[in-house]
MDTraj code that builds the backbone (N, CA, C; nanometers):
import mdtraj as md
import numpy as np

residues = "MET THR SER GLU LYS PHE VAL ILE ARG GLN ALA ALA PRO ALA ASP ALA GLU ALA LEU VAL ALA LEU ILE ASN GLU LEU ALA SER TYR GLU ASN LEU ALA GLN ALA SER ARG PRO ASN ALA GLN ALA LEU ARG GLU HIS LEU ALA SER ASP ALA ARG PRO GLY CYS GLU ALA LEU VAL ALA GLU ILE VAL GLU THR GLY THR VAL ALA GLY MET ALA LEU TYR PHE PHE ASN TYR SER THR PHE LEU THR ARG TRP GLY ILE PHE LEU GLU ASP LEU TYR VAL GLN GLU ASP TYR ARG GLY ARG GLY ILE GLY PHE ALA LEU LEU LYS GLU LEU ALA ARG HIS ALA VAL SER LYS GLY CYS GLU ARG LEU ASP TRP ASN VAL LEU ASP TRP ASN GLU LEU ALA LEU GLY PHE TYR ARG LYS LEU GLY ALA GLU PRO MET ASP GLU TRP THR THR MET ARG LEU SER GLY ASP ALA LEU ARG ARG LEU ALA SER".split()
xyz = np.array([
    [-1.2659, -0.5013, -2.1270],
    [-1.2089, -0.5632, -2.0867],
    [-1.1108, -0.6653, -2.1706],
    [-0.9400, -0.6284, -2.1586],
    [-0.8007, -0.7010, -2.1857],
    [-0.7721, -0.7849, -2.1265],
    [-0.6984, -0.8736, -2.1928],
    [-0.6620, -1.0052, -2.1049],
    [-0.4760, -0.9086, -2.0901],
    [-0.4454, -0.7912, -2.0982],
    [-0.3247, -0.8157, -2.0966],
    [-0.2485, -0.8520, -1.9840],
    [-0.1052, -0.8517, -1.9950],
    [-0.0360, -0.9289, -1.8799],
    [0.0755, -0.8115, -1.8028],
    [0.0437, -0.8964, -1.7243],
    [0.1124, -0.8148, -1.5760],
    [0.2004, -0.8635, -1.5365],
    [0.3182, -0.7989, -1.4780],
    [0.3816, -0.8610, -1.3707],
    [0.3897, -0.7419, -1.2879],
    [0.4458, -0.7768, -1.1517],
    [0.4409, -0.7552, -0.9929],
    [0.5572, -0.7552, -1.0059],
    [0.6474, -0.6076, -1.0231],
    [0.8112, -0.6080, -0.9360],
    [0.8621, -0.5244, -0.8287],
    [0.9730, -0.5021, -0.8030],
    [0.9670, -0.4022, -0.6599],
    [0.9255, -0.2632, -0.7241],
    [0.9289, -0.1807, -0.6997],
    [0.9024, -0.0498, -0.6839],
    [1.1027, -0.0411, -0.6632],
    [1.0972, 0.0669, -0.7999],
    [1.2090, 0.1540, -0.8259],
    [1.1563, 0.3413, -0.8046],
    [1.3211, 0.3777, -0.7239],
    [1.2657, 0.5355, -0.7104],
    [1.2256, 0.6124, -0.8025],
    [1.2394, 0.5847, -0.9238],
    [1.2066, 0.5933, -1.1177],
    [1.0602, 0.6041, -1.0849],
    [0.9765, 0.5238, -1.0100],
    [0.8343, 0.4873, -1.0010],
    [0.7647, 0.6055, -0.9341],
    [0.8213, 0.6873, -0.8884],
    [0.7931, 0.8167, -0.7964],
    [0.6438, 0.8746, -0.8294],
    [0.6996, 0.8857, -1.0259],
    [0.5766, 1.0098, -1.0224],
    [0.4015, 0.8873, -1.0701],
    [0.5052, 0.7972, -1.1039],
    [0.3459, 0.6863, -1.1693],
    [0.2820, 0.6711, -0.9743],
    [0.3715, 0.6531, -0.8493],
    [0.2610, 0.6098, -0.7735],
    [0.2322, 0.7291, -0.6910],
    [0.2439, 0.7858, -0.7412],
    [0.1880, 0.9774, -0.6854],
    [0.0443, 0.9668, -0.7580],
    [0.0821, 0.9408, -0.8971],
    [-0.0350, 0.9412, -0.9411],
    [-0.1550, 0.8661, -0.9516],
    [-0.1191, 0.7011, -0.8656],
    [-0.2361, 0.6039, -0.8316],
    [-0.2637, 0.6779, -0.7004],
    [-0.2113, 0.7311, -0.6401],
    [-0.1837, 0.7854, -0.4811],
    [-0.3229, 0.9154, -0.4888],
    [-0.3170, 0.9872, -0.5629],
    [-0.4223, 1.0648, -0.5694],
    [-0.5413, 1.0032, -0.6321],
    [-0.4643, 0.9017, -0.7510],
    [-0.6464, 0.8099, -0.7844],
    [-0.6948, 0.7789, -0.6333],
    [-0.5687, 0.7020, -0.5967],
    [-0.6926, 0.6307, -0.4283],
    [-0.7935, 0.7360, -0.3554],
    [-0.7105, 0.8648, -0.3460],
    [-0.7296, 0.9646, -0.2283],
    [-0.8574, 1.0296, -0.2770],
    [-0.8796, 1.0125, -0.4893],
    [-1.0089, 1.0626, -0.5098],
    [-1.1950, 0.9468, -0.4504],
    [-1.0941, 0.8313, -0.5258],
    [-1.1878, 0.7324, -0.5168],
    [-1.2441, 0.6910, -0.3203],
    [-1.1297, 0.7506, -0.2388],
    [-1.2556, 0.6875, -0.1169],
    [-1.2374, 0.8277, -0.1065],
    [-1.2842, 0.9481, -0.1864],
    [-1.3344, 1.0781, -0.1173],
    [-1.2550, 1.1637, -0.0339],
    [-1.0866, 1.1493, -0.0794],
    [-1.0675, 1.2771, 0.0290],
    [-0.9402, 1.3028, -0.0465],
    [-0.9755, 1.3323, -0.1928],
    [-0.8836, 1.3617, -0.2470],
    [-0.7900, 1.5326, -0.2461],
    [-0.9196, 1.6146, -0.1776],
    [-0.8640, 1.7091, -0.0526],
    [-0.7484, 1.7348, 0.0462],
    [-0.7580, 1.5666, 0.0670],
    [-0.6276, 1.5597, 0.1725],
    [-0.4711, 1.5329, 0.1251],
    [-0.4673, 1.4805, -0.0181],
    [-0.3802, 1.4267, -0.0356],
    [-0.3032, 1.4996, -0.1410],
    [-0.1631, 1.5378, -0.1223],
    [-0.0259, 1.6093, -0.1519],
    [0.1181, 1.5410, -0.1277],
    [0.0920, 1.4085, -0.2442],
    [0.2106, 1.3673, -0.2130],
    [0.2876, 1.4075, -0.2937],
    [0.4578, 1.3802, -0.3313],
    [0.5445, 1.4981, -0.3193],
    [0.6957, 1.4463, -0.3720],
    [0.6517, 1.3679, -0.5484],
    [0.7246, 1.2908, -0.6480],
    [0.8689, 1.2554, -0.5478],
    [0.9362, 1.4077, -0.5193],
    [1.0705, 1.3635, -0.5059],
    [1.1114, 1.3336, -0.3829],
    [0.9946, 1.3324, -0.3090],
    [1.0082, 1.3141, -0.1394],
    [0.9546, 1.1567, -0.1650],
    [0.8982, 1.0765, -0.2444],
    [0.8154, 0.9802, -0.2335],
    [0.9557, 0.8992, -0.3354],
    [1.0551, 0.8974, -0.3914],
    [1.1635, 0.9002, -0.4461],
    [1.2674, 0.8506, -0.3681],
    [1.2917, 0.9503, -0.2779],
    [1.3845, 0.9132, -0.1835],
    [1.3424, 0.8298, -0.0359],
    [1.2301, 0.8419, -0.0625],
    [1.2421, 0.7173, 0.0992],
    [1.1938, 0.5915, 0.0221],
    [1.2019, 0.6292, -0.1000],
    [1.1724, 0.4521, -0.2100],
    [1.3101, 0.4488, -0.2057],
    [1.4703, 0.5068, -0.1878],
    [1.5603, 0.4754, -0.2382],
    [1.6037, 0.3629, -0.1399],
    [1.7095, 0.2776, -0.1894],
    [1.7341, 0.1687, -0.0625],
    [1.8042, 0.1738, 0.0863],
    [1.8730, 0.3431, 0.0868],
    [1.9074, 0.3298, 0.1857],
    [1.8765, 0.4576, 0.2800],
    [1.7408, 0.4578, 0.3010],
    [1.6483, 0.5658, 0.3025],
    [1.6516, 0.4971, 0.4299],
    [1.6212, 0.5853, 0.5486],
    [1.6266, 0.5810, 0.6668],
    [1.5381, 0.6176, 0.6993],
    [1.4086, 0.6748, 0.8388],
    [1.3072, 0.5833, 0.7233],
    [1.3089, 0.5879, 0.6392],
    [1.2438, 0.4933, 0.5849],
    [1.2154, 0.4482, 0.3683],
    [1.0805, 0.3821, 0.3824],
    [1.0152, 0.3507, 0.2720],
    [0.8929, 0.2856, 0.2444],
    [0.9583, 0.2035, 0.1420],
    [0.8989, 0.0607, 0.1094],
    [0.9034, -0.0113, -0.0061],
    [0.7472, -0.0669, -0.1281],
    [0.7682, -0.0148, -0.1919],
    [0.6699, -0.0437, -0.2991],
    [0.5969, -0.1521, -0.3755],
    [0.5637, -0.2432, -0.4536],
    [0.4930, -0.2970, -0.4842],
    [0.4476, -0.2450, -0.6228],
    [0.4968, -0.2713, -0.7496],
    [0.4350, -0.2034, -0.8413],
    [0.3987, -0.3336, -0.9693],
    [0.2490, -0.3315, -0.9964],
    [0.1766, -0.4174, -1.1083],
    [0.2252, -0.3117, -1.2568],
    [0.2793, -0.3492, -1.3379],
    [0.3570, -0.2976, -1.5293],
    [0.2356, -0.4178, -1.5970],
    [0.1797, -0.3231, -1.6433],
    [0.1256, -0.3651, -1.8025],
    [0.2737, -0.4287, -1.8737],
    [0.2652, -0.5119, -1.8677],
    [0.4318, -0.5778, -2.0115],
    [0.4427, -0.4846, -2.1270],
    [0.3233, -0.4774, -2.2155],
    [0.2797, -0.3976, -2.3368],
    [0.3269, -0.2702, -2.3615],
    [0.2662, -0.2015, -2.2383],
    [0.2530, -0.0824, -2.2569],
    [0.3797, -0.0049, -2.1516],
    [0.4328, -0.0507, -2.0513],
    [0.4912, -0.0576, -1.9467],
    [0.3614, 0.0264, -1.8569],
    [0.2360, 0.0521, -1.7992],
    [0.1276, 0.1152, -1.7532],
    [0.2104, 0.0653, -1.6410],
    [0.2046, 0.1435, -1.5230],
    [0.2080, 0.1235, -1.3588],
    [0.0491, 0.1026, -1.3522],
    [-0.0427, 0.0170, -1.3314],
    [-0.1880, -0.0409, -1.3667],
    [-0.1813, -0.0099, -1.1788],
    [-0.1067, -0.0831, -1.0797],
    [-0.1656, -0.1026, -0.9836],
    [-0.0306, -0.1136, -0.8363],
    [-0.0824, -0.0844, -0.7464],
    [0.0625, -0.0587, -0.6646],
    [-0.0248, -0.1098, -0.5011],
    [0.0931, -0.1738, -0.4241],
    [0.1081, -0.2166, -0.2735],
    [0.2474, -0.0827, -0.1903],
    [0.1927, 0.0107, -0.1019],
    [0.2923, 0.0798, -0.0754],
    [0.3279, 0.0460, 0.0776],
    [0.3795, 0.0095, 0.1211],
    [0.4196, -0.0873, 0.2924],
    [0.5525, -0.0228, 0.3294],
    [0.5357, -0.0677, 0.4785],
    [0.6345, -0.0296, 0.4960],
    [0.6587, -0.1314, 0.6451],
    [0.8246, -0.1423, 0.7020],
    [0.8155, -0.2945, 0.8493],
    [0.7672, -0.1990, 0.9029],
    [0.6688, -0.2859, 1.0339],
    [0.6359, -0.2437, 1.1485],
    [0.7232, -0.3666, 1.2645],
    [0.7095, -0.3336, 1.3735],
    [0.7310, -0.4366, 1.4566],
    [0.6331, -0.5532, 1.5698],
    [0.6545, -0.6165, 1.6410],
    [0.5471, -0.6119, 1.7332],
    [0.6409, -0.6909, 1.8418],
    [0.5772, -0.6025, 2.0188],
    [0.6497, -0.5980, 2.0957],
    [0.6177, -0.7531, 2.1346],
    [0.5200, -0.7550, 2.1269],
    [0.4414, -0.9542, 2.2121],
    [0.5185, -1.0002, 2.1458],
    [0.5008, -1.0302, 1.9888],
    [0.5831, -1.1260, 1.9366],
    [0.7640, -1.0936, 1.9136],
    [0.7694, -1.0066, 1.9121],
    [0.9332, -0.9501, 1.9392],
    [0.9294, -1.0299, 1.7605],
    [0.9124, -0.9655, 1.6554],
    [0.8817, -1.0308, 1.5100],
    [0.8286, -0.8929, 1.4608],
    [0.9320, -0.9822, 1.3687],
    [0.8673, -0.8319, 1.2405],
    [0.7275, -0.8171, 1.1597],
    [0.7257, -0.6828, 1.1047],
    [0.5787, -0.7340, 1.0042],
    [0.5650, -0.6251, 0.8918],
    [0.4595, -0.6361, 0.8363],
    [0.4769, -0.5450, 0.7170],
    [0.2944, -0.4091, 0.7864],
    [0.3395, -0.3479, 0.6859],
    [0.2409, -0.2610, 0.7110],
    [0.1498, -0.2210, 0.5741],
    [0.0951, -0.2216, 0.5207],
    [0.0584, -0.2270, 0.3908],
    [-0.0064, -0.1189, 0.4407],
    [0.0387, 0.0630, 0.3121],
    [-0.0125, 0.1191, 0.3905],
    [-0.1274, 0.1702, 0.2860],
    [-0.1236, 0.1496, 0.1444],
    [-0.2025, 0.1807, 0.0285],
    [-0.1519, 0.0199, -0.0840],
    [-0.3090, -0.0126, -0.0733],
    [-0.3081, -0.0901, -0.2299],
    [-0.4386, -0.0351, -0.2898],
    [-0.4098, -0.0526, -0.4518],
    [-0.4326, 0.0089, -0.5325],
    [-0.4198, -0.0231, -0.6905],
    [-0.5202, -0.0519, -0.7580],
    [-0.5545, -0.0960, -0.8508],
    [-0.6575, 0.0116, -0.9366],
    [-0.6293, 0.0478, -1.0843],
    [-0.6527, 0.1690, -1.1643],
    [-0.7905, 0.0753, -1.2040],
    [-0.9273, 0.1471, -1.2063],
    [-0.9686, 0.1159, -1.2605],
    [-0.9738, 0.0196, -1.3803],
    [-0.9956, 0.0792, -1.5047],
    [-0.9850, -0.0027, -1.5675],
    [-0.8607, -0.1251, -1.5918],
    [-0.7983, -0.1382, -1.4678],
    [-0.7188, -0.2835, -1.4658],
    [-0.8467, -0.3427, -1.3942],
    [-0.9461, -0.2789, -1.2861],
    [-0.9799, -0.3858, -1.2342],
    [-1.0987, -0.5135, -1.2930],
    [-1.0345, -0.6608, -1.1988],
    [-1.0953, -0.7222, -1.1753],
    [-1.0500, -0.8524, -1.2738],
    [-0.8798, -0.8390, -1.3144],
    [-0.7909, -0.9286, -1.3939],
    [-0.6863, -0.9827, -1.2969],
    [-0.7234, -1.0041, -1.1275],
    [-0.6361, -1.1230, -1.0620],
    [-0.5111, -0.9309, -1.0319],
    [-0.5155, -0.8289, -0.9996],
    [-0.3850, -0.7741, -1.0448],
    [-0.3730, -0.6908, -0.8448],
    [-0.4701, -0.7132, -0.7730],
    [-0.4608, -0.6459, -0.6385],
    [-0.4206, -0.7742, -0.5869],
    [-0.5142, -0.9416, -0.6428],
    [-0.4599, -1.0263, -0.5041],
    [-0.3047, -1.0554, -0.5614],
    [-0.2667, -1.0037, -0.7114],
    [-0.1388, -1.0611, -0.7252],
    [-0.0385, -0.9892, -0.6519],
    [-0.0648, -0.8253, -0.6589],
    [0.0239, -0.7352, -0.5371],
    [-0.0266, -0.8407, -0.4029],
    [-0.1288, -0.8277, -0.3455],
    [-0.1366, -0.9530, -0.2109],
    [-0.0207, -1.0382, -0.1262],
    [-0.0255, -1.0573, -0.3061],
    [0.0324, -1.2506, -0.3191],
    [0.1909, -1.2210, -0.2233],
    [0.1611, -1.1123, -0.3365],
    [0.3735, -1.1148, -0.3504],
    [0.4302, -1.0771, -0.2617],
    [0.3360, -0.9989, -0.1778],
    [0.3786, -0.8945, -0.0357],
    [0.3415, -0.9761, 0.0209],
    [0.2391, -1.0792, 0.0481],
    [0.2939, -1.1926, 0.1629],
    [0.4450, -1.2717, 0.0829],
    [0.4772, -1.3130, 0.0151],
    [0.5444, -1.3582, 0.0043],
    [0.7488, -1.3044, 0.0622],
    [0.6903, -1.1554, 0.0298],
    [0.8183, -1.0584, 0.0876],
    [0.7833, -1.1059, 0.2050],
    [0.7202, -1.0842, 0.2657],
    [0.6710, -1.0469, 0.3896],
    [0.7208, -1.2309, 0.5141],
    [0.6626, -1.3302, 0.4150],
    [0.7539, -1.4260, 0.4912],
    [0.9171, -1.5132, 0.4438],
    [0.9299, -1.4294, 0.3713],
    [1.0792, -1.4284, 0.2982],
    [1.2039, -1.3319, 0.4620],
    [1.1124, -1.2389, 0.5083],
    [1.1802, -1.1541, 0.6370],
    [1.1248, -1.1840, 0.7061],
    [1.0480, -1.3175, 0.7185],
    [1.0798, -1.3736, 0.8394],
    [0.9382, -1.2663, 0.9134],
    [0.8438, -1.2621, 0.8785],
    [0.7426, -1.1091, 0.9502],
    [0.6411, -1.2209, 0.9645],
    [0.5496, -1.1915, 1.0850],
    [0.4243, -1.2973, 1.1722],
    [0.3021, -1.2543, 1.1021],
    [0.3208, -1.1486, 1.0430],
    [0.1598, -1.0932, 1.0163],
    [0.1560, -0.9379, 0.8817],
    [0.0964, -0.9150, 0.8575],
    [0.0708, -0.8361, 0.7470],
    [-0.0772, -0.7231, 0.7580],
    [-0.0541, -0.6046, 0.8127],
    [-0.1268, -0.5635, 0.8102],
    [-0.2071, -0.4310, 0.7589],
    [-0.2650, -0.4118, 0.7525],
    [-0.3700, -0.2402, 0.6584],
    [-0.5040, -0.2093, 0.7274],
    [-0.5214, -0.1106, 0.6738],
    [-0.6778, -0.0524, 0.7230],
    [-0.7603, -0.0528, 0.6176],
    [-0.8685, -0.0654, 0.6377],
    [-0.9436, -0.0606, 0.5568],
    [-1.1066, 0.0774, 0.5369],
    [-1.1628, 0.1521, 0.4776],
    [-1.2261, 0.2323, 0.5176],
    [-1.3528, 0.0844, 0.5432],
    [-1.4519, 0.2107, 0.6502],
    [-1.5594, 0.1010, 0.6406],
    [-1.6884, 0.0864, 0.5779],
    [-1.7165, 0.1191, 0.5128],
    [-1.7766, 0.1788, 0.4029],
    [-1.6956, 0.1004, 0.2538],
    [-1.6102, 0.0380, 0.2486],
    [-1.5554, -0.0634, 0.1479],
    [-1.6295, -0.1548, 0.0748],
    [-1.7382, -0.2158, 0.0626],
    [-1.7711, -0.3720, 0.1047],
    [-1.7342, -0.4097, 0.0172],
    [-1.6954, -0.4344, -0.0697],
    [-1.5847, -0.4381, -0.2601],
    [-1.4646, -0.4784, -0.1556],
    [-1.3729, -0.4321, -0.0990],
    [-1.2489, -0.4954, -0.0401],
    [-1.2778, -0.5255, 0.0402],
    [-1.3306, -0.4849, 0.1714],
    [-1.3732, -0.6095, 0.2755],
    [-1.3828, -0.7595, 0.2149],
    [-1.4826, -0.7576, 0.1574],
    [-1.5089, -0.8813, 0.0818],
    [-1.4099, -0.9077, 0.0514],
    [-1.3263, -0.8436, -0.0479],
    [-1.2377, -0.9295, -0.1030],
    [-1.1027, -0.9378, -0.0105],
    [-1.1337, -0.9104, 0.1224],
    [-0.9859, -0.9432, 0.2130],
    [-0.9842, -1.0830, 0.3152],
    [-1.1290, -1.0754, 0.2891],
    [-1.2304, -1.1478, 0.4198],
    [-1.1939, -1.3060, 0.2750],
    [-1.2382, -1.2563, 0.2068],
    [-1.1995, -1.4355, 0.0957],
    [-1.0266, -1.4647, 0.1040],
    [-0.9602, -1.3992, 0.1266],
    [-0.8133, -1.4219, 0.1732],
    [-0.7835, -1.4615, 0.3161],
    [-0.8867, -1.4651, 0.3513],
    [-0.8831, -1.5533, 0.5281],
    [-0.8724, -1.4254, 0.5899],
    [-0.8673, -1.2776, 0.5605],
    [-0.8250, -1.1453, 0.6666],
    [-0.9183, -1.1733, 0.7619],
    [-0.9340, -1.1342, 0.9010],
    [-0.9971, -1.0804, 1.0101],
    [-0.9594, -0.9755, 1.0437],
    [-1.1102, -0.8651, 1.0396],
    [-1.1342, -0.7727, 1.1297],
    [-1.0532, -0.7516, 1.2491],
    [-0.9818, -0.6245, 1.3108],
    [-0.9761, -0.5923, 1.4136],
    [-1.0530, -0.4780, 1.4980],
    [-1.1729, -0.5589, 1.5278],
    [-1.2753, -0.4278, 1.5348],
    [-1.2593, -0.3923, 1.6980],
    [-1.1956, -0.4562, 1.7986],
    [-1.1874, -0.4429, 1.8948],
    [-1.0395, -0.3482, 1.8705],
    [-0.9782, -0.3020, 1.8167],
    [-0.8392, -0.2209, 1.7892],
    [-0.9532, -0.0833, 1.7408],
    [-0.8943, 0.0613, 1.7979],
    [-0.9263, 0.2039, 1.7374],
    [-0.8079, 0.2785, 1.6853],
    [-0.8013, 0.2717, 1.5797],
    [-0.6973, 0.3882, 1.5023],
    [-0.7346, 0.4875, 1.5486],
    [-0.5558, 0.5667, 1.6484],
    [-0.5683, 0.7270, 1.6725],
    [-0.4714, 0.7286, 1.6065],
    [-0.4771, 0.8675, 1.5937],
    [-0.3650, 0.9734, 1.5378],
    [-0.3360, 1.0910, 1.5376],
    [-0.2020, 1.1397, 1.6117],
    [-0.2022, 1.2759, 1.6265],
    [-0.1655, 1.3282, 1.5293],
    [-0.1867, 1.4814, 1.4743],
    [-0.1330, 1.5310, 1.3196],
    [-0.1238, 1.6944, 1.3538],
    [-0.0525, 1.7452, 1.2674],
    [-0.0583, 1.8731, 1.3022],
    [-0.0114, 1.9067, 1.3992],
    [-0.1078, 2.0302, 1.4575],
    [-0.1154, 2.1305, 1.5810],
    [-0.1141, 2.0273, 1.6926],
    [-0.1728, 1.9692, 1.6976],
    [-0.1924, 1.8575, 1.8164],
    [-0.0323, 1.8074, 1.7829],
    [0.0589, 1.7545, 1.7209],
    [0.1507, 1.6357, 1.7133],
    [0.2513, 1.7446, 1.7381],
    [0.2675, 1.8508, 1.6969],
    [0.3904, 1.9355, 1.7287],
    [0.3409, 2.0138, 1.8752],
    [0.1984, 1.9771, 1.9763],
    [0.2155, 2.0228, 2.1351],
    [0.3265, 1.9524, 2.1681],
    [0.2071, 1.7972, 2.1729],
    [0.3141, 1.7427, 2.2136],
    [0.4603, 1.7240, 2.1992],
    [0.5104, 1.7541, 2.0757],
    [0.6478, 1.7810, 2.0583],
    [0.6768, 1.8654, 2.1564],
    [0.5979, 1.9552, 2.1729],
    [0.6721, 2.0750, 2.2184],
    [0.7117, 2.0975, 2.3705],
])
top = md.Topology()
chain = top.add_chain()
for i, resn in enumerate(residues, 1):
    res = top.add_residue(resn, chain, resSeq=i)
    for name in ("N", "CA", "C"):
        top.add_atom(name, md.element.get_by_symbol(name[0]), res)
traj = md.Trajectory(xyz[None], top)
């Protein structure tokens, strides 16, 4: 393990290919590679500053090489109970070779700063229940599991049926 310096910066549309590679690595790590179909062109469009709706991402870039070693991909959500904005962290991922160097912590810290600067009341995300390493990391930060909530999803044919 080396101590390469890294910077956390806002992702730009030009980072789409690097983000797609990280998304596919994450899918493989989560045993979901068969479900991963990210599209770099679509992501490039969604990261554009004028995209509506759009997404945003922070990237951890190794200073010496320019390698994008980690990401935090997110979007804004809204709490009706609080009438305040929040951020939903869709994916946090650090490449295996760069783990244990504080990159994940730095990404979350910068995302928290961004949330506070935008007046957000909370930062939400999902974590797989078998990922004890991640669960322990998040608990150390002060995150609390929302065990009383069940994530629901409509997709594919079921979504189209409801829409028709």
